[in-house]
NUGUFI-393291 format. One line per field, with one value per residue (C-alpha): residue number from 1; residue in three letters; chain; y, z, x. Coordinates in steps of 0.5 Angstrom, whole numbers, plus 500, padded with zeros to 3 digits. Example, Ala and Ser with C-alpha at 12.3 -4.5 7.8 and 13.67 -1.06 7.14 Angstrom:
REM NUGUFI-393291
n 1:2 .
res Ala:Ser .
chain A:A .
north 491:498 .
up 516:514 .
east 525:527 .
This chain:
REM NUGUFI-393291
n 1:2:3:4:5:6:7:8:9:10:11:12:13:14:15:16:17:18:19:20:21:22:23:24:25:26:27:28:29:30:31:32:33:34:35:36:37:38:39:40:41:42:43:44:45:46:47:48:49:50:51:52:53:54:55:56:57:58:59:60:61:62:63:64:65:66:67:68:69:70:71:72:73:74:75:76:77:78:79:80:81:82:83:84:85:86:87:88:89:90:91:92:93:94:95:96:97:98:99:100:101:102:103:104:105:106:107:108:109:110:111:112:113:114:115:116:117:118:119:120:121:122:123:124:125:126:127:128:129:130:131:132:133:134:135:136:137:138:139:140:141:142:143:144:145:146:147:148:149:150:151:152:153:154:155:156:157:158:159:160:161:162:163:164:165:166:167:168:169:170:171:172:173:174:175:176:177:178:179:180:181:182:183:184:185:186:187:188:189:190:191:192:193:194:195:196:197:198:199:200:201:202:203:204:205:206:207:208:209:210:211:212:213:214:215:216:217:218:219:220:221:222:223:224:225:226:227:228:229:230:231:232:233:234:235:236:237:238:239:240:241:242:243:244:245:246:247:248:249:250:251:252:253:254:255:256:257:258:259:260:261:262:263:264:265:266:267:268:269:270:271:272:273:274:275:276:277:278:279:280:281:282:283:284:285:286:287:288:289:290:291:292:293:294:295:296:297:298:299:300:301:302:303:304:305:306:307:308:309:310:311:312:313:314:315:316:317:318:319:320:321:322:323:324:325:326:327:328 .
res Met:Arg:Glu:Gly:Phe:Glu:Val:Arg:Ala:Gln:Ala:Leu:Leu:Pro:Asp:Ala:His:Ile:Asp:Ala:Ile:Tyr:Gly:Glu:Ser:Pro:Arg:Pro:Ser:Tyr:Leu:Gly:Tyr:Met:Arg:Ser:Tyr:Ala:Gln:Arg:Ser:Glu:Phe:Ile:Ala:Arg:Leu:Pro:Arg:Gly:Ala:Ile:Gly:Trp:Val:Glu:Lys:Glu:Val:Phe:Ala:Trp:Met:Pro:Ala:Ile:Ala:Asp:Arg:Leu:Gly:Met:Arg:Arg:Phe:Gly:Thr:Thr:Ile:Leu:Asp:Leu:Asp:Asp:Ala:Trp:Phe:Ala:Asn:Tyr:Glu:Leu:Ala:Asp:Arg:Phe:Pro:Ala:Arg:Leu:Leu:Arg:Gln:Lys:Met:Ser:Gln:Leu:Phe:Glu:Arg:Ala:Asp:Ile:Ile:Thr:Val:Ala:Asn:Gln:Phe:Leu:Leu:Glu:Glu:Val:Gly:Asn:Arg:Gly:Gly:Arg:Asp:Val:Arg:Val:Leu:Gly:Gln:Ala:Ile:Asp:Thr:His:Arg:Tyr:Arg:Pro:Leu:Arg:Glu:Arg:Arg:Glu:Thr:Gly:Arg:Val:Thr:Ile:Gly:Trp:Ile:Gly:Thr:Pro:Leu:Asn:Ala:Ala:Leu:Tyr:Leu:Pro:Pro:Val:Val:Glu:Ala:Leu:Asn:Arg:Leu:Val:Arg:Glu:Asn:Gly:Cys:Arg:Val:Leu:Leu:Ile:Gly:Ala:Gly:Ser:Ser:Val:Pro:Glu:Leu:Asn:Ala:Glu:Arg:Arg:Gly:Trp:Ser:Glu:Asp:Thr:Glu:Val:Glu:Ser:Ile:Leu:Glu:Phe:Asp:Ile:Gly:Ile:Met:Pro:Leu:Thr:Asp:Thr:Val:Trp:Asn:Arg:Cys:Lys:Ser:Gly:Tyr:Lys:Leu:Val:Gln:Ser:Met:Ala:Cys:Gly:Gln:Val:Pro:Val:Gly:Thr:Ala:Val:Gly:Phe:Asn:Gln:Val:Leu:Ile:Thr:His:Glu:Val:Asp:Gly:Met:Leu:Ile:Asn:Pro:Asp:Arg:Pro:Gln:Asp:Trp:Phe:Glu:Thr:Leu:Arg:Tyr:Leu:Val:Gln:Asn:Pro:Asp:Leu:Arg:Tyr:Arg:Leu:Gly:Ala:Ala:Ala:Arg:Gln:Thr:Ile:Glu:Ser:Asn:Tyr:Thr:Ile:Asp:Lys:Leu:Ser:Asp:Glu:Val:Ala:Ser:Leu:Phe:Arg:Thr:Leu:Val .
chain A:A:A:A:A:A:A:A:A:A:A:A:A:A:A:A:A:A:A:A:A:A:A:A:A:A:A:A:A:A:A:A:A:A:A:A:A:A:A:A:A:A:A:A:A:A:A:A:A:A:A:A:A:A:A:A:A:A:A:A:A:A:A:A:A:A:A:A:A:A:A:A:A:A:A:A:A:A:A:A:A:A:A:A:A:A:A:A:A:A:A:A:A:A:A:A:A:A:A:A:A:A:A:A:A:A:A:A:A:A:A:A:A:A:A:A:A:A:A:A:A:A:A:A:A:A:A:A:A:A:A:A:A:A:A:A:A:A:A:A:A:A:A:A:A:A:A:A:A:A:A:A:A:A:A:A:A:A:A:A:A:A:A:A:A:A:A:A:A:A:A:A:A:A:A:A:A:A:A:A:A:A:A:A:A:A:A:A:A:A:A:A:A:A:A:A:A:A:A:A:A:A:A:A:A:A:A:A:A:A:A:A:A:A:A:A:A:A:A:A:A:A:A:A:A:A:A:A:A:A:A:A:A:A:A:A:A:A:A:A:A:A:A:A:A:A:A:A:A:A:A:A:A:A:A:A:A:A:A:A:A:A:A:A:A:A:A:A:A:A:A:A:A:A:A:A:A:A:A:A:A:A:A:A:A:A:A:A:A:A:A:A:A:A:A:A:A:A:A:A:A:A:A:A:A:A:A:A:A:A:A:A:A:A:A:A:A:A:A:A:A:A:A:A:A:A:A:A .
north 934:935:927:927:924:927:928:928:930:930:931:926:931:938:944:945:938:941:947:943:939:945:948:953:951:946:939:939:935:928:931:935:928:924:930:929:921:922:927:922:916:921:923:915:914:919:917:913:905:902:909:908:910:913:913:916:911:909:910:912:913:909:905:898:895:893:900:901:895:897:904:900:896:902:903:899:899:901:904:906:911:911:917:914:908:909:902:903:907:901:896:900:902:899:903:900:900:902:896:892:895:893:888:893:896:889:887:893:892:885:888:893:892:897:900:906:908:914:910:903:902:903:898:893:894:894:887:884:886:883:888:884:890:895:901:906:913:917:924:930:938:944:947:953:955:952:955:958:966:969:972:969:971:973:976:976:970:963:960:953:951:946:945:941:940:941:933:932:937:934:927:929:936:934:930:936:941:942:942:948:952:951:954:960:961:960:961:967:962:963:957:958:953:953:950:947:952:952:945:944:950:949:950:957:959:963:960:962:959:955:956:954:961:963:956:958:965:962:956:961:964:958:957:949:945:939:933:929:922:916:909:906:903:909:913:909:909:917:921:926:932:937:936:936:943:945:942:945:952:951:950:945:939:935:929:923:917:913:910:914:920:916:915:923:925:923:925:931:931:935:935:931:925:924:917:915:912:918:924:928:929:934:940:938:937:944:948:946:948:955:956:955:959:956:949:951:954:948:943:947:948:941:939:943:940:933:935:938:931:926:929:934:935:935:928:925:927:924:917:918:919:913:909:911:910:903:902:905 .
up 669:672:672:665:665:660:665:662:667:667:672:671:675:673:678:679:682:688:688:689:695:699:697:693:687:684:682:675:670:668:661:665:668:661:658:663:662:655:656:660:655:650:654:655:648:646:651:648:648:654:658:666:668:675:677:683:686:679:672:672:679:680:673:673:673:666:664:668:666:658:660:663:657:654:660:660:668:672:679:683:688:695:700:704:704:698:697:703:699:695:700:704:699:700:694:687:683:687:691:685:685:692:689:684:688:690:682:681:686:683:676:678:678:683:689:692:699:704:710:713:715:708:706:710:708:701:701:705:698:693:692:690:690:695:697:702:699:705:707:704:704:701:707:703:702:709:714:721:722:723:730:735:737:744:745:743:743:742:736:735:728:723:716:711:707:710:710:714:719:720:721:726:729:733:739:740:740:747:749:744:746:753:751:747:753:759:756:751:745:738:734:726:721:714:709:714:711:715:718:725:726:734:734:736:731:725:719:713:705:703:697:695:694:701:706:708:710:714:717:720:724:728:735:735:729:731:728:731:729:730:730:723:718:713:719:721:714:713:712:717:712:717:722:717:715:722:724:718:720:727:731:736:733:737:734:736:737:731:725:722:727:732:727:726:733:739:745:749:744:738:739:743:742:745:747:742:748:752:748:754:754:749:753:759:753:749:756:758:752:752:759:757:751:752:752:745:743:744:741:735:734:735:730:725:726:725:718:716:718:715:711:706:698:696:700:697:690:691:693:687:682:685:684:676:675:676:671:665 .
east 597:604:604:603:596:591:585:578:572:565:559:553:548:547:548:541:541:545:541:535:538:540:532:534:531:526:529:530:525:526:527:533:536:535:539:545:545:545:551:554:553:556:562:564:563:568:574:580:578:582:582:582:575:575:568:565:560:557:556:549:545:539:539:540:547:547:547:553:557:555:559:565:566:569:574:581:581:575:576:570:570:566:566:560:556:552:550:546:541:539:540:535:530:523:519:518:522:528:528:529:536:538:544:546:552:555:554:558:563:564:565:570:578:579:575:578:574:575:576:577:570:568:573:571:563:565:569:563:559:564:569:576:581:579:584:583:586:583:580:583:582:586:590:592:584:582:586:586:585:591:590:587:579:580:573:566:560:563:560:558:557:555:555:551:544:537:536:542:540:533:537:542:541:535:538:543:537:536:544:545:539:541:548:545:540:545:552:550:553:551:549:551:548:551:546:541:535:529:530:530:526:526:533:535:540:543:542:546:546:551:556:562:565:563:563:571:569:563:567:572:566:566:570:567:565:560:558:553:551:547:550:549:552:552:554:560:562:562:569:568:569:565:570:576:573:573:580:583:581:584:577:575:572:566:563:560:564:562:566:571:570:574:580:580:579:584:579:582:588:585:578:572:568:561:559:553:549:550:547:546:554:553:551:557:562:560:559:566:569:565:568:575:578:585:583:579:586:590:585:584:592:593:587:590:597:593:590:597:600:595:589:592:590:597:598:592:594:601:597:592:598:602:596:595:602:601:596:599 .
């Protein structure tokens, strides 16, 4: 690494787990998960004693906190990193044995030396759950990979796009189905879903599978990127990555005015925000954008500038390096 650190990385779960989330394969067997956990234990055991452990969410997902704390003993400094309200998965669990883990993340927050989070909303929630040293590192994207088309698209149907998983599609898209179907029917729009699978079959949309290799190419087909949400603790702590991707590609972001979306987007400056209590506004807002290409172009250009000024991977890398320099 250019800063002089030796970095060793290890993913807890196998790629097949991600494939299963997108409905492309069955979930791995319990034996497969056990093998992954054994590999995590072996990886930690081989680290130099006193190493800095920067852990995404938790050391061992869905295991009791004692297992995580044993793994943390190898680290000189433990940093937990959260980009969403992961603790809500445990706190809202109502089935045995998951409900026994409701306090797990609070126990880990109290044990961690530092907790890095994606936004101010997460900082507040983690602090309320025992986090002692909580720091916002922020959202970031590779603006060299995600970048606008070289030439403005002047003709053709307006494409309204969404990217995510089948589970999130089922959670968040139903309230906007009527608006989107009406735009397809009355305004000739095209709705493009990336990664949604067969979720929300009543939505008249083109559906495309997600892959890391093709997602930028697919997003570049959007004119407008949307992120509908409901107002919950989980959603207030989201980091708005769907919108960040569209903004980096010079497209108009339209999101529900919940949590970090309200920080990311300045209404009518670099995107549009929808009042969570007025889902009926989705149709009028999107139709207005569809009918005004110059406005779309202006908002999209401003959105790209917002990303370049505040949310680049280069900026975040400098912040991460600065954090690590204080720990050695």
